[in-house]
N, C-alpha and C positions, 0 to 999 in steps of 0.2 A: 232452160228445161221446157220440154214440150208439154202442152196442156194435158195430154193423156197421162204422161208420167206424173205430172203434178197432182192430178186427181187421184191416181193410184196411191201416191205417197200420202195424201191427206186421208184417204180411206184406211190405209194401214195404221196411220197415227191414231185415227179415231177408234179403230178396232182395239188397239193396244190400250187406249185410255179406258174403254168400256170394259174389256175383259181382264186385263192384267191387274191383279191385286197383290200378288206376292212381290214384294219390293226387292230389288236386286242392286243395292248401291255399292257393293264391295266386290272387287275381283282380286284373287290372289295368284301370285306366280311363285313357284317353288324352284329354287336353284341351289346347287351345291358348288361352292368355289374352292379351288385348290390353292392352298397357301404354302408358305415355306415350311421346312422342317417336318414334313409329313403331316401337316395340319390341314384340316378342311373347315369350311364354314357353311353351315346350313342357313339359307336366307329365304324368308317369306316376305314378299313385297306386296303390300296392299295398295290397290288403286281405288280411291273413294270418290264417289260421285259428288258433284257440287251440292252443298247444303247439308251433307251428311258428315259424320265423324265416328271414329272408333276411339275407345279409351286407351290411355297408357296402361302399362303394367303396374305403375306406381299410383294407386288410388287409395284413399283412406277407407276404412271399414264403413259399412252401411251407406255407401254412395253408389256410383255406377259399377258395372261389371268390368274389372280390369282385364286387359288382354293377357293371355298366358300362352307361352310357347314351350313345348316340350319336344326334345329330340332324343330318340332311342333307337336301338337296333338289337334284335335277337342274336345277330351274328357277333356282337361285341364291339362297342366303341367306348371311348373315354371322353367325357365332356371336359372342356377347358373353360373355366370361368362361368359367368352367368350370361343370361340372355341380354343382349344389347339392343336397344331400340333407337331408331334414327328417323328424322323427319322434322317438319316444322311444328313444334310443340305449342299448343295453346293452353292457357291456364285461366280459370275463372272460378269465382265462388258461386256455388249453387245454394240458393236460399231454401229450396225444397229439401236438399240433402243436409244442409247445414255444414257443408265441408267444401274444401278446395278440390275441384276436379281438373284433370289434365287429359287432353285428347289430341288427336291428329285429324286433320282434314286433308283432302287431295291425295296424299300419298304417305306411306309409312313403311318402315322396314324393321323386321325383327330377326336378329342374327345370333347364332349359337356356334361356337368353335368346338371341334372335336378331333380325336385321333382314332384310327383303327387299331384295335387291340392286336389283331393278327395281320401282319404286314403282307402275308401271302394271299389270303383269301379276300374276297370282296364282301361287302356288307350292304344289306338292304336298310337304308337309313330312313326312318319314319319321322316326319315332322308333324306335330299335332298343334293346332291353334284353336284357342277358345276366346271368343270375342263377342262384343255387343255393338250394334250400330244404332245411332240415334240422329235425329235432326231436331229442329226447334219445336215440332209438334208431337212426334211419336218416337218411341224406341222399339226396335225390332228385338225379337227373342234372342237370347244368347245362343250362339252356335258353336259347335265343336267339329272341326274337320281334320282329316288326316291326309297327308301327301307322302308318297314313297318314291325314292330314287335309289338306284343301285350304284354304289361307289366302289371302284376297283383300284387297288393300290398297285400300279403297274409302272414299268419304266417310262411309259408315256406320261407319267405324272398326273395320274388321276383321270382316266377316261370315265365319264359319267354317262350312264344309260338312263334315260328318262323313262321310267316305267309308266308314268302318266303321259299318255299320248298328247294331250292338250295341256301345255304348261300353264296357260292362263285359264282359270275356271271361275265360274260365278259362285261366290261363297254362299250366299243365302239361297239362291235358286237350286242349290243342291238337293234340297228337301222338298221342292215344289212338286205338285201333282202335274201330270203330263200337260205340256204346252206345245204349240207348233214348233217343230224341230228345225233348227238352223244348222249350218254347216259344222260349227264347233259347239253345239249345244251339249249340256251336261246330260249324261245318261241317267235316267231316273229309275229307282227301284220299282219292281212290280208290287202290287198290293199284297200278293201271296207271300212275298218275302219280308213283309213288315211284321213287327211284333203284334201278337194277338190283342185285339181290343182297341187299336188305334184308329182304325177306319170304321166309321159308322155308316151303314148302308142307307139309312133313312135320311141322312143329312144331305141336302142339296141347296147350297146358298144361291146358286144361279137361278133357281126356280122356286122362290118363296111362295107361300100361300097367298100373300097379298103384296102389293107393290107400294104401299103407303109409307109415309114417315121418313123418307130419305133426307138426311141432313146434309146440307151443302158444306163442304169443307172450305175454309177460307185461309188465305195466305196470312201467316203470322207477321210477315214483314210489311208494314203499311207505311210506305214512303210518303203518301199523301198526308198522313198525320203530322209528319215532321215539316212538310211544306206549310201546312196550316199553322203549326206552332211558331215557325219562323215568321210567317206573315203577321200573326197577331202580336208577336214580340216586336216586330218592326213598327206596327201601329202604336204600341205603347211607348216605344222609344221616341216616336214623333211628338209625343205629348210632354216630354221632359224639357227642362230649361235649356239644355244644350242644343236642342234641335228646333223646337217649336218657333222661337223668335226668328230663326233663319229662313223659315218657309216663305213669308211674304217678301222678305228682302231678296231672296234668290229668284222667286218667280217674277217680281217686279223688274229685276235686272234684265230679264229676257223679253218682257212684254211692254215695258214703258220706255219711252225715249228712243224707240227704234223706228227708222224710216220704213223698213220692210217688216210689217207685223207678222206676215206669214213665215219669214225667215226666223223671226224671234221665237215664234211658237215651235218651229221645227227644231231650233237649237235647244229649247227647253225639253222637248221630248228626247233628244239625243242625250241631254244632261241626265234625265231620268234613267235612260238605258245604261249609261256609264256607271251610275250608282249601283244598278243591279249587277253589272259586269264585275265591278270591284268586289262586291260581297261574295260573288261566286268564285272569283279568283282566290279569295282567302282560303278556300277549301282545296285548291289544287295541290299544295305541298303534301297533303294527307293522302293523295292518290299516287304521286310519283316518287316519293322518298321510300326506298326499299325498307320494308320491315316496320314502317310507322303504323300501318293499319293493323297488322297482325300482332306485333309485339308490344308496342308502346301502349296501345289502347287496352290490350289485355292486362298489361301491367297496371294501368290506371284503375281498371275494374277490380283487380284482385290484390294489389299490393297494399299492405297496411300503411307504409310510409307515404305513398302517393295519395291514398284516400285521406289521410290526416292532413296532407298538404292542401288538397282541394277543400277540406273543411276550413282550414285557416284562410285560404283565398276567398271563399264565400263569405266568411266573417268580415274580411277586409272589404269586399264589395258592399256588404251591408253598411259598414261604417261610412263608406263614401256616399251611399244613398241617404244616410241619416244626416249628412251635411257636416261631418267632423273633418273631412278633407276631400280633395278632388284627385281623381286618377286621370292623369294626362300623359300623352306621349311627349317626348322631348320637343321643345318648341322649334328646334332647328329643322325637324322634319316638316312641320306645318309651314315654316317660313320658305323652305325650298319648294314645297308644293305650290304655295301662293305665288312665288315668283314665276313658276312655270306657266301659270295662267296667262301671262303676258304674251305667250307664243301665238295666241289666237287660233281660230279654226277649231278643228276637232281636237287637236292636242290641248289647246287652251281649255276647252269644255271638259275634257277628261280630267285635267289637273284641278279644275274647279270642283268637280265631283269628289276627287280624292281629298281635297282640302276639307270639304264638308265631313267626310268620313273620319278624318284625322281629328279635327277640332271637336267633334261630338263624341269622341271616344270615352270621355269621363262618364257619360250616361250609357252609351251603347256597349262599352266594354263588359260591364257586369252582366248585361242581358245576353250578349254573345257568349260569355263564359258559361252562363246557365244552359244555353242551347248545346254547347260543347259537352257539358256534364251530362245532360239528358241523352245525347247521342251515344256517349261512351258507355253508359249504363243500360242503354236500351237495346243494343244489338251488336252482333259481331261485325256487321258491315258498316263500320263507323264512317269511313270516308264518304260513301254515297249518301248516308243519312245526313251528314254534316252539309253536303252540297245542297240537298233539298232544303234543309233548315235555313241556310244562308241565302239561298235563292228566294225563299219565301220572305225573308227579312228584307232583302233588297227590292223585291217586287212591290212590297207595300209602299216603300219610299218612292219608287219609280212611278207607281200609279198616282199617288197623291200629288207629286210635283208635276206629272204630266197632265192630269186633269185640271189642276189649278192654272197651268199655263194655257190650256185650251179655253178655259172659262175663268179668266182673271177676275171677273166680277164676283166670283164666289169667295174671294179673299176677304170681302167686307163682312161675310157671315162667320168668319173664324172668330173664336173667343179671344179676348185680349189676354196678353201675357200677364201673369200675376202669381199670387200665392198658391193657386190650385196646382201649378206645375210642381211646386215643392211637395205637395201632398202626394202626387203621383210617385215621386222619387222615394218618399218615406214608405209608402205601401210596398214598393218594390224592395226596399230594404228589409222589411219584415218577411217577404217571400224568400229573399236570399238567406235569411237566418234559418227558415224552415228547411230549405234545400240543403244547407250546410250539414244539418243533422243526418241527412241521408248518407253522406259520405262518412261521417263519424260512425254511423251504424254499420256500414259496410266494413270499415276497418275493424270494428269490434267483432263482427261475425267471422271475418277472415282469420283474425288472431285467436279466435276461440276463447276470448276472455269473457264474453257474454255479460259485460257490465251494463251495457245499454239495453236493458230488457224492453220488451214490447210495451209494457205499461209505463215505464220511465220515458220512453220515446213519446208516447201519447201525451203524458203530462207536460213535457217540454213544449210540444206543439200547442197544447192548450194555453200555456203561459204566453207563448208568442202570439197566439190568436187574441188573447185577452189584451195584451199590449197594443195590438193593432186597433182593437175596438176602442180602447181608452184614448188612443191618438185621434181616431176619427171623430170622437165626440169631444175633442178639445181638452182632455184631461192630461195629456202628455204633450210636451213641445220639444222640438229639436232646434239646433243653432240657427238654421236658416228660416225658421217659421216666424210668422208675425207674433208679437207679444199677446195680442188678443185675436186669435184665429177665428174666422167666421165659419161656423159649422153649417155648411150648405146642405141642401136636400140630398145631393149625391153622396156626401159623406155620411149622412144619416142612414141612407139605404145600404151603403157598404158596411156600416157599423152593425146594422141589423143582420145582414148576411153573415158577418163575422160571429155574432152571437149564435146564430143557427149552426155554424160550423163547430163552435165550441160544444154545443149540445150534442152534435153528431159524434164528436170525438169522445165525449164522456162515456158513452155506451160501451166503448172498447175497453174500459177499465174494469168491467165486471165479467165474471165467468159466465159462459153460456154453452148450451149444447152444440151450437153451430158457430163458426167463426163470425166475428163482427168486423165492421169496417172493410168489407170486401172491395170497395172502390179504391182503397188505399193499399191493396195487397202487394203491389209491386214496390211500395215505398217503406211500409212499416216492417220491422223485424218479423221473422216467421212466428207462427203461433206457438211453436215449441220453445222459443226463447222468451220465457214468460215466468213471472212470479206465481201465477195462479193456475197454469195449465201445462200439462205434459201429455203428449200423445201416447195412449196406451194401445194394447192389442185390441183389435176390433175396429170396424169402420162405422163411425157415428152411432155407436151402440149396437150395431148389427154384427152378427157372427155368421158370415156366409160359409157355405160348404167349399171345400178345396179339392173336391173330386167330382168329376162330371157324372160318373155313374151313380154315386151316392146322391147327388143332387137330383138326378132324374127320378130316382126312387121316391124322394121327398115330394117332387112335383106331381108324381102319379098319386101319391097318398093324399096330397092336399088339393089336387086337381087345379093347379095353377101353372101358368107358363113359367119356363125357366129362363132367367137372364144370365147368360154366360158372360163373365167379365174376364177377358184375357188381360192380365195385368203383370206387374213385376215389382219386386221390392226396390229396384233401382230405377223405376219409371217415374220421372218427375211430373210428367203430364197426367199420369194416373192419380197422383196425390192432388194435383190441382182440380181434377174433375171431382174427386171425393170431397174436397174442402169447400169448393166454390160453386159446384153444380148440384151434386148429390144432396148437399145440405140445405138446398133451397126448400122453403116450407111447402111448396106445391109439388115437389119431386120426392122428398124423403118419405112421406107417407106411402107413396106408390111402391117404393123399394121395400118398405117395411111390411106392407100388407097385401100387395097385389101380385107379387112375383116371388119365386124362389131364387135366391141369389147364389151363384157359384162363382167365386173368384179363383181363377186358375193362374197360379204364379209360374210364368215361364222361366224365371231365373231362380227357382227354389233349388238350393244346393243339397238338400237332403238326399242321401243315396237310396236308390231303389234296392229292394231285396236282391241278393246276388243272382237268384234264378230269373229275375226280370230284366237284368242288365244285358244289353246286346249291342251290336254294331250293324248298321245297315250299309251295305255296299252300294255306293252311289255311282260307281264307274269312274273312269279317268283317274284312278289312284286315290279317290276320296272315299272316306268312310264316315258316316254319321253315327256317333256313339250315343246310345241311350243308357245313361248311367244314373241320372238324377230324376227327381220328380219334375223339375223344370224342363229337362230334355223331353220327357214324355208329353207334357202339355204343349210344348213348343211344336213338336212334330204333329201332335193331335190337331192343333190349330191350322197348321199349314195343309195337312192332308184333307181335312174335312171342310175348311172354310177358305182355302186358297188365299191365306193372309198370314203375315208374320209381324204385324205391328201391334203396339200397345199404346194406349188402351184400345181395345176392340170389343164391341158389344154385339151380342147376338141373342135374339129372342127365339126360343124353340118350344114346341108343344111337349107334353109329357111323353109322347111317343117318338120324339126326336126329329120332328119336321120344323124347318126354318119358317117362321111366321112372316117376317118382313125383311127388307134389306138391312143387313148389318151396317153399323157405323163405326168409324175409327177416329182416334185423335181427340184432342181437346176441342170442345164445341160450345157455342152459346147454349144457355139452359133451355131456351125455347126449342131449339133443334133436338136436343136430347129428350125433352118432354114429349114432343111430337112423335119421336121414334117409339117411346114407351107407350104412349096412349093409343096410337094406331094399332100396335101389335096386341096390346091387352084387350082393347075393344073388339078386335077381330076374333080373338080367342073366346071371349065371352059370348059373342054372337054365334059362334060355331058350336059351342057346347050343347 
């Protein structure tokens, strides 16, 4: 690529990042296939951008917005069967919805068979699709589109005229305000053709009154976190009785008794590299085996049986760490690997590293199992997260062995093997018990038995934490502990920290106006699965307006800025913002006292009065229907703010001017607070 072209490309990309706010993650293609026996099949094929998904038509109530396809014709057709969906289906339990959700990524098809009632005449077949698109941070407003094709029942077996000149159209950009037109761009409606009241002349989000308080959106997928988790997990594993005694023996093998000291150190570094390589190779099957990433891990995350199985496995790990038995691989594997060391050279060093990994499995296995469980429940991109975690695990070993090989005199500073290593194992055993309850909780939520309530979960964690504290202070012993264990200073410090954790957990047992234990929000059962609390109508005691124009009148009367909250009943990140950001003590008073709040639900299914229902012709055979309150506010958001994501927050003056840059998605509280404060402060100074 020439430098000039490269620069132009970069400028184009930069321009799109700066100006493009309406997200366009789904493209639909409408086709009608001719089948046997005079039957036809209307097919809508969705192409979904990476990281986004659309929901299945089979969703439980009060969760996401299910995809719905309708096929009709004024000329007369007879539908055959129900709509059939096809594609790689994903299933997971949503703690925000408290229900199982099913969705498609990459691609999906929705098919409806039909027959023409009149075999002579042609029919204009209309396919209507209603859907919602989401990613890990935001959900876009539900959208309804229409596509038309003319089907002729002729001797040529169904010649199909495509009334929509462009078969592939952008689903969400159909309602966008004018943007630079490309060759196959969607034709947008003029403002004059829009329903009255949807376009507000005073609103101009591109030119706010001030430019302060812009919140930086962050990637929700943090691979570095898993690399660090694996690294610290590897360091802990080094302190266990299975690994720690082998460190000086292994390093001494390379550095002592060798004529060529440089070669010995080089071999030790290669040895450390092979340890890293072996742990990374453990993740390779999860990348190359077809379906393991998408199906198996989704099953693990959502299946009642598999979550109970993991619960039992973690209890089994805990028993091993408590010293009641050892988890080992078959001795034949270790023996074969040990014999292979005799090959010498790089091959011998590799098998020496492999032998270390195998014989230490009784201690590393449970830790690696915990990393696996964390990756499974942490993201849909399980293979890559697991690779990062295992790489971090192996990296910690490689660094320790490598540094000790380069500086063998440091071996003398290592603590002596002894009972403290058993203490490390027992502490890990208590951690395994606590993690096991997470899988049991997930099984309980998925099955909708709701036996393991939030308070019961907390009580069990308190019992585990108290058990750990008693052990650290020498009040509880396990089979491999000394009869009279020495309570070292380290154990006392850890015991005090354990007491602090118990005190922290106790506060979650009492009802409060705002959620407690927010740092454990991804582990504890959701707040509505509780003996003490059930979410009622209203947001944190507030009752926002649900109509922009009514809210503007209130803002004028009270002379306060208006905070527009574009939200949705099916928006998981909207609930997270309300529970864990809005509820903060330094933010909630601002929402209660310094702004007028308008929560506009873009997925509100309440029908508009018949006289207000309409359809906007988008061109290319597409029509945007405005039938519900949600349809109105969805189009209102897109036309006025060039955005279709939820949550989306805008501060405007009582006369409808945008104060500062709007923000979208789940964000840290400081970002949201800065957004609020800068806009409110500017408004007060301007009055």
